[in-house]
N, CA, C and O atoms as a Tinker XYZ file with bonds, in Angstrom:
   264  protein
     1  N     10.425000    6.081000   11.785000    73     2
     2  CA     9.515000    5.068000   11.273000    64     1     3
     3  C      8.231000    5.719000   10.756000    63     2     4     5
     4  O      7.681000    5.288000    9.743000    81     3
     5  N      7.758000    6.749000   11.442000    73     3     6
     6  CA     6.511000    7.402000   11.037000    64     5     7
     7  C      6.630000    7.998000    9.637000    63     6     8     9
     8  O      5.702000    7.888000    8.836000    81     7
     9  N      7.749000    8.618000    9.343000    73     7    10
    10  CA     7.958000    9.204000    8.013000    64     9    11
    11  C      7.975000    8.102000    6.945000    63    10    12    13
    12  O      7.404000    8.259000    5.866000    81    11
    13  N      8.626000    7.009000    7.260000    73    11    14
    14  CA     8.672000    5.872000    6.338000    64    13    15
    15  C      7.260000    5.316000    6.109000    63    14    16    17
    16  O      6.886000    5.027000    4.973000    81    15
    17  N      6.486000    5.167000    7.170000    73    15    18
    18  CA     5.113000    4.678000    7.037000    64    17    19
    19  C      4.274000    5.615000    6.170000    63    18    20    21
    20  O      3.454000    5.160000    5.373000    81    19
    21  N      4.480000    6.916000    6.326000    73    19    22
    22  CA     3.744000    7.885000    5.512000    64    21    23
    23  C      4.143000    7.764000    4.044000    63    22    24    25
    24  O      3.286000    7.843000    3.163000    81    23
    25  N      5.419000    7.576000    3.774000    73    23    26
    26  CA     5.878000    7.371000    2.402000    64    25    27
    27  C      5.260000    6.113000    1.791000    63    26    28    29
    28  O      4.842000    6.115000    0.634000    81    27
    29  N      5.211000    5.060000    2.570000    73    27    30
    30  CA     4.616000    3.806000    2.110000    64    29    31
    31  C      3.134000    4.023000    1.806000    63    30    32    33
    32  O      2.650000    3.632000    0.744000    81    31
    33  N      2.424000    4.641000    2.730000    73    31    34
    34  CA     0.996000    4.908000    2.531000    64    33    35
    35  C      0.776000    5.725000    1.256000    63    34    36    37
    36  O     -0.059000    5.369000    0.425000    81    35
    37  N      1.514000    6.802000    1.108000    73    35    38
    38  CA     1.353000    7.671000   -0.059000    64    37    39
    39  C      1.668000    6.940000   -1.353000    63    38    40    41
    40  O      0.950000    7.095000   -2.341000    81    39
    41  N      2.722000    6.154000   -1.361000    73    39    42
    42  CA     3.106000    5.418000   -2.558000    64    41    43
    43  C      2.010000    4.432000   -2.965000    63    42    44    45
    44  O      1.614000    4.387000   -4.130000    81    43
    45  N      1.528000    3.656000   -2.023000    73    43    46
    46  CA     0.495000    2.659000   -2.323000    64    45    47
    47  C     -0.818000    3.350000   -2.697000    63    46    48    49
    48  O     -1.529000    2.881000   -3.585000    81    47
    49  N     -1.138000    4.434000   -2.042000    73    47    50
    50  CA    -2.343000    5.207000   -2.358000    64    49    51
    51  C     -2.292000    5.704000   -3.802000    63    50    52    53
    52  O     -3.248000    5.527000   -4.558000    81    51
    53  N     -1.187000    6.320000   -4.178000    73    51    54
    54  CA    -1.044000    6.849000   -5.532000    64    53    55
    55  C     -1.045000    5.737000   -6.577000    63    54    56    57
    56  O     -1.660000    5.875000   -7.635000    81    55
    57  N     -0.367000    4.652000   -6.286000    73    55    58
    58  CA    -0.333000    3.512000   -7.196000    64    57    59
    59  C     -1.732000    2.927000   -7.372000    63    58    60    61
    60  O     -2.143000    2.628000   -8.493000    81    59
    61  N     -2.457000    2.763000   -6.280000    73    59    62
    62  CA    -3.818000    2.224000   -6.338000    64    61    63
    63  C     -4.736000    3.134000   -7.144000    63    62    64    65
    64  O     -5.510000    2.657000   -7.973000    81    63
    65  N     -4.655000    4.427000   -6.909000    73    63    66
    66  CA    -5.485000    5.372000   -7.656000    64    65    67
    67  C     -5.176000    5.328000   -9.141000    63    66    68    69
    68  O     -6.083000    5.371000   -9.972000    81    67
    69  N     -3.914000    5.243000   -9.469000    73    67    70
    70  CA    -3.503000    5.177000  -10.865000    64    69    71
    71  C     -4.061000    3.932000  -11.546000    63    70    72    73
    72  O     -4.581000    4.009000  -12.659000    81    71
    73  N     -3.953000    2.802000  -10.886000    73    71    74
    74  CA    -4.467000    1.545000  -11.440000    64    73    75
    75  C     -5.980000    1.600000  -11.569000    63    74    76    77
    76  O     -6.529000    1.192000  -12.592000    81    75
    77  N     -6.660000    2.100000  -10.542000    73    75    78
    78  CA    -8.123000    2.165000  -10.580000    64    77    79
    79  C     -8.625000    3.108000  -11.671000    63    78    80    81
    80  O     -9.661000    2.841000  -12.280000    81    79
    81  N     -7.918000    4.195000  -11.927000    73    79    82
    82  CA    -8.313000    5.113000  -12.996000    64    81    83
    83  C     -8.135000    4.459000  -14.360000    63    82    84    85
    84  O     -8.940000    4.664000  -15.269000    81    83
    85  N     -7.087000    3.679000  -14.492000    73    83    86
    86  CA    -6.784000    3.064000  -15.787000    64    85    87
    87  C     -7.658000    1.843000  -16.076000    63    86    88    89
    88  O     -8.079000    1.643000  -17.215000    81    87
    89  N     -7.937000    1.015000  -15.043000    73    87    90
    90  CA    -8.600000   -0.265000  -15.257000    64    89    91
    91  C     -9.962000   -0.391000  -14.591000    63    90    92    93
    92  O    -10.584000   -1.450000  -14.678000    81    91
    93  N    -10.441000    0.647000  -13.936000    73    91    94
    94  CA   -11.658000    0.526000  -13.134000    64    93    95
    95  C    -11.252000    0.131000  -11.725000    63    94    96    97
    96  O    -10.066000   -0.037000  -11.441000    81    95
    97  N    -12.215000   -0.015000  -10.856000    73    95    98
    98  CA   -11.887000   -0.302000   -9.452000    64    97    99
    99  C    -11.415000   -1.743000   -9.306000    63    98   100   101
   100  O    -12.213000   -2.681000   -9.281000    81    99
   101  N    -10.121000   -1.890000   -9.212000    73    99   102
   102  CA    -9.480000   -3.184000   -8.971000    64   101   103
   103  C     -8.989000   -3.239000   -7.533000    63   102   104   105
   104  O     -9.103000   -4.265000   -6.862000    81   103
   105  N     -8.445000   -2.125000   -7.072000    73   103   106
   106  CA    -7.902000   -2.030000   -5.713000    64   105   107
   107  C     -8.958000   -1.370000   -4.840000    63   106   108   109
   108  O     -9.067000   -0.144000   -4.810000    81   107
   109  N     -9.739000   -2.185000   -4.126000    73   107   110
   110  CA   -10.745000   -1.615000   -3.239000    64   109   111
   111  C    -10.113000   -1.306000   -1.878000    63   110   112   113
   112  O     -8.923000   -1.538000   -1.664000    81   111
   113  N    -10.929000   -0.782000   -0.971000    73   111   114
   114  CA   -10.394000   -0.384000    0.342000    64   113   115
   115  C     -9.795000   -1.549000    1.116000    63   114   116   117
   116  O     -8.788000   -1.377000    1.803000    81   115
   117  N    -10.386000   -2.719000    1.019000    73   115   118
   118  CA    -9.859000   -3.854000    1.781000    64   117   119
   119  C     -8.492000   -4.284000    1.250000    63   118   120   121
   120  O     -7.595000   -4.605000    2.031000    81   119
   121  N     -8.333000   -4.291000   -0.059000    73   119   122
   122  CA    -7.024000   -4.637000   -0.638000    64   121   123
   123  C     -6.009000   -3.562000   -0.283000    63   122   124   125
   124  O     -4.888000   -3.865000    0.124000    81   123
   125  N     -6.408000   -2.310000   -0.439000    73   123   126
   126  CA    -5.515000   -1.196000   -0.114000    64   125   127
   127  C     -5.046000   -1.296000    1.335000    63   126   128   129
   128  O     -3.849000   -1.223000    1.612000    81   127
   129  N     -5.990000   -1.462000    2.253000    73   127   130
   130  CA    -5.636000   -1.541000    3.671000    64   129   131
   131  C     -4.753000   -2.749000    3.969000    63   130   132   133
   132  O     -3.852000   -2.672000    4.803000    81   131
   133  N     -5.008000   -3.843000    3.299000    73   131   134
   134  CA    -4.199000   -5.044000    3.498000    64   133   135
   135  C     -2.747000   -4.802000    3.087000    63   134   136   137
   136  O     -1.818000   -5.175000    3.804000    81   135
   137  N     -2.568000   -4.179000    1.935000    73   135   138
   138  CA    -1.210000   -3.899000    1.454000    64   137   139
   139  C     -0.516000   -2.896000    2.372000    63   138   140   141
   140  O      0.647000   -3.080000    2.728000    81   139
   141  N     -1.225000   -1.841000    2.754000    73   139   142
   142  CA    -0.633000   -0.842000    3.654000    64   141   143
   143  C     -0.233000   -1.497000    4.974000    63   142   144   145
   144  O      0.868000   -1.267000    5.474000    81   143
   145  N     -1.125000   -2.313000    5.540000    73   143   146
   146  CA    -0.827000   -2.978000    6.810000    64   145   147
   147  C      0.341000   -3.946000    6.701000    63   146   148   149
   148  O      1.105000   -4.124000    7.650000    81   147
   149  N      0.469000   -4.563000    5.543000    73   147   150
   150  CA     1.570000   -5.506000    5.332000    64   149   151
   151  C      2.923000   -4.811000    5.438000    63   150   152   153
   152  O      3.883000   -5.386000    5.950000    81   151
   153  N      2.995000   -3.573000    4.952000    73   151   154
   154  CA     4.283000   -2.889000    4.897000    64   153   155
   155  C      4.490000   -1.841000    5.992000    63   154   156   157
   156  O      5.620000   -1.408000    6.219000    81   155
   157  N      3.424000   -1.430000    6.668000    73   155   158
   158  CA     3.574000   -0.443000    7.735000    64   157   159
   159  C      4.411000   -1.034000    8.863000    63   158   160   161
   160  O      4.210000   -2.176000    9.276000    81   159
   161  N      5.331000   -0.250000    9.340000    73   159   162
   162  CA     6.273000   -0.634000   10.397000    64   161   163
   163  C      7.212000   -1.764000    9.977000    63   162   164   165
   164  O      7.856000   -2.390000   10.820000    81   163
   165  N      7.284000   -2.017000    8.692000    73   163   166
   166  CA     8.208000   -3.015000    8.175000    64   165   167
   167  C      9.644000   -2.510000    8.334000    63   166   168   169
   168  O      9.906000   -1.310000    8.249000    81   167
   169  N     10.544000   -3.422000    8.561000    73   167   170
   170  CA    11.951000   -3.061000    8.647000    64   169   171
   171  C     12.610000   -3.037000    7.271000    63   170   172   173
   172  O     13.783000   -2.688000    7.141000    81   171
   173  N     11.845000   -3.410000    6.247000    73   171   174
   174  CA    12.370000   -3.409000    4.889000    64   173   175
   175  C     12.648000   -1.990000    4.418000    63   174   176   177
   176  O     12.039000   -1.030000    4.888000    81   175
   177  N     13.565000   -1.882000    3.496000    73   175   178
   178  CA    13.900000   -0.630000    2.853000    64   177   179
   179  C     12.715000   -0.158000    2.007000    63   178   180   181
   180  O     12.016000   -0.986000    1.422000    81   179
   181  N     12.478000    1.136000    1.930000    73   179   182
   182  CA    11.343000    1.684000    1.189000    64   181   183
   183  C     11.417000    1.279000   -0.285000    63   182   184   185
   184  O     10.388000    0.950000   -0.876000    81   183
   185  N     12.588000    1.295000   -0.881000    73   183   186
   186  CA    12.713000    0.917000   -2.285000    64   185   187
   187  C     12.351000   -0.550000   -2.497000    63   186   188   189
   188  O     11.749000   -0.895000   -3.514000    81   187
   189  N     12.705000   -1.406000   -1.561000    73   187   190
   190  CA    12.331000   -2.816000   -1.652000    64   189   191
   191  C     10.811000   -2.953000   -1.561000    63   190   192   193
   192  O     10.211000   -3.743000   -2.290000    81   191
   193  N     10.200000   -2.195000   -0.677000    73   191   194
   194  CA     8.746000   -2.232000   -0.517000    64   193   195
   195  C      8.070000   -1.748000   -1.799000    63   194   196   197
   196  O      7.086000   -2.344000   -2.235000    81   195
   197  N      8.577000   -0.685000   -2.402000    73   195   198
   198  CA     8.006000   -0.191000   -3.648000    64   197   199
   199  C      8.061000   -1.265000   -4.726000    63   198   200   201
   200  O      7.084000   -1.484000   -5.442000    81   199
   201  N      9.197000   -1.928000   -4.839000    73   199   202
   202  CA     9.361000   -2.970000   -5.853000    64   201   203
   203  C      8.388000   -4.125000   -5.601000    63   202   204   205
   204  O      7.752000   -4.610000   -6.537000    81   203
   205  N      8.268000   -4.564000   -4.358000    73   203   206
   206  CA     7.363000   -5.658000   -4.023000    64   205   207
   207  C      5.907000   -5.275000   -4.268000    63   206   208   209
   208  O      5.141000   -6.075000   -4.805000    81   207
   209  N      5.522000   -4.075000   -3.887000    73   207   210
   210  CA     4.126000   -3.675000   -4.068000    64   209   211
   211  C      3.814000   -3.506000   -5.551000    63   210   212   213
   212  O      2.703000   -3.810000   -5.983000    81   211
   213  N      4.771000   -3.029000   -6.331000    73   211   214
   214  CA     4.553000   -2.919000   -7.776000    64   213   215
   215  C      4.371000   -4.298000   -8.389000    63   214   216   217
   216  O      3.517000   -4.484000   -9.256000    81   215
   217  N      5.166000   -5.267000   -7.945000    73   215   218
   218  CA     5.038000   -6.634000   -8.448000    64   217   219
   219  C      3.677000   -7.203000   -8.095000    63   218   220   221
   220  O      3.043000   -7.848000   -8.930000    81   219
   221  N      3.218000   -6.975000   -6.877000    73   219   222
   222  CA     1.898000   -7.454000   -6.460000    64   221   223
   223  C      0.796000   -6.793000   -7.275000    63   222   224   225
   224  O     -0.157000   -7.461000   -7.676000    81   223
   225  N      0.911000   -5.502000   -7.523000    73   223   226
   226  CA    -0.093000   -4.788000   -8.310000    64   225   227
   227  C     -0.089000   -5.309000   -9.751000    63   226   228   229
   228  O     -1.149000   -5.478000  -10.353000    81   227
   229  N      1.091000   -5.562000  -10.297000    73   227   230
   230  CA     1.178000   -6.102000  -11.656000    64   229   231
   231  C      0.472000   -7.443000  -11.758000    63   230   232   233
   232  O     -0.178000   -7.727000  -12.764000    81   231
   233  N      0.593000   -8.263000  -10.734000    73   231   234
   234  CA    -0.075000   -9.560000  -10.738000    64   233   235
   235  C     -1.585000   -9.420000  -10.680000    63   234   236   237
   236  O     -2.305000  -10.241000  -11.248000    81   235
   237  N     -2.074000   -8.391000  -10.002000    73   235   238
   238  CA    -3.519000   -8.165000   -9.903000    64   237   239
   239  C     -4.086000   -7.780000  -11.258000    63   238   240   241
   240  O     -5.178000   -8.224000  -11.613000    81   239
   241  N     -3.364000   -6.957000  -12.029000    73   239   242
   242  CA    -3.905000   -6.449000  -13.288000    64   241   243
   243  C     -3.480000   -7.277000  -14.497000    63   242   244   245
   244  O     -3.982000   -7.048000  -15.598000    81   243
   245  N     -2.580000   -8.221000  -14.325000    73   243   246
   246  CA    -2.125000   -9.038000  -15.452000    64   245   247
   247  C     -3.296000   -9.846000  -15.989000    63   246   248   249
   248  O     -3.997000  -10.511000  -15.226000    81   247
   249  N     -3.512000   -9.789000  -17.309000    73   247   250
   250  CA    -4.608000  -10.587000  -17.879000    64   249   251
   251  C     -4.377000  -12.062000  -17.633000    63   250   252   253
   252  O     -3.245000  -12.544000  -17.684000    81   251
   253  N     -5.459000  -12.774000  -17.365000    73   251   254
   254  CA    -5.337000  -14.208000  -17.144000    64   253   255
   255  C     -5.052000  -14.897000  -18.465000    63   254   256   257
   256  O     -5.382000  -14.377000  -19.531000    81   255
   257  N     -4.441000  -16.061000  -18.392000    73   255   258
   258  CA    -4.096000  -16.793000  -19.605000    64   257   259
   259  C     -5.228000  -17.696000  -20.064000    63   258   260   261
   260  O     -5.072000  -18.443000  -21.031000    81   259
   261  N     -6.370000  -17.638000  -19.382000    73   259   262
   262  CA    -7.519000  -18.479000  -19.743000    64   261   263
   263  C     -8.287000  -17.917000  -20.900000    63   262   264
   264  O     -9.281000  -18.506000  -21.326000    81   263
């Protein structure tokens, strides 16, 4: 489980940094920690977690329709 948690942390960390570099600070520490905590010790498959976190990140950066 520890190795899986480290993979999750690293994946979300890298994804957050990439988004913040491209769009400015969108993923702050509280959002980052919330996402990491949501998936840490999860019984879900790592690939499923990656897909879900990518979808959540896409929703954060998607331009509003207003």
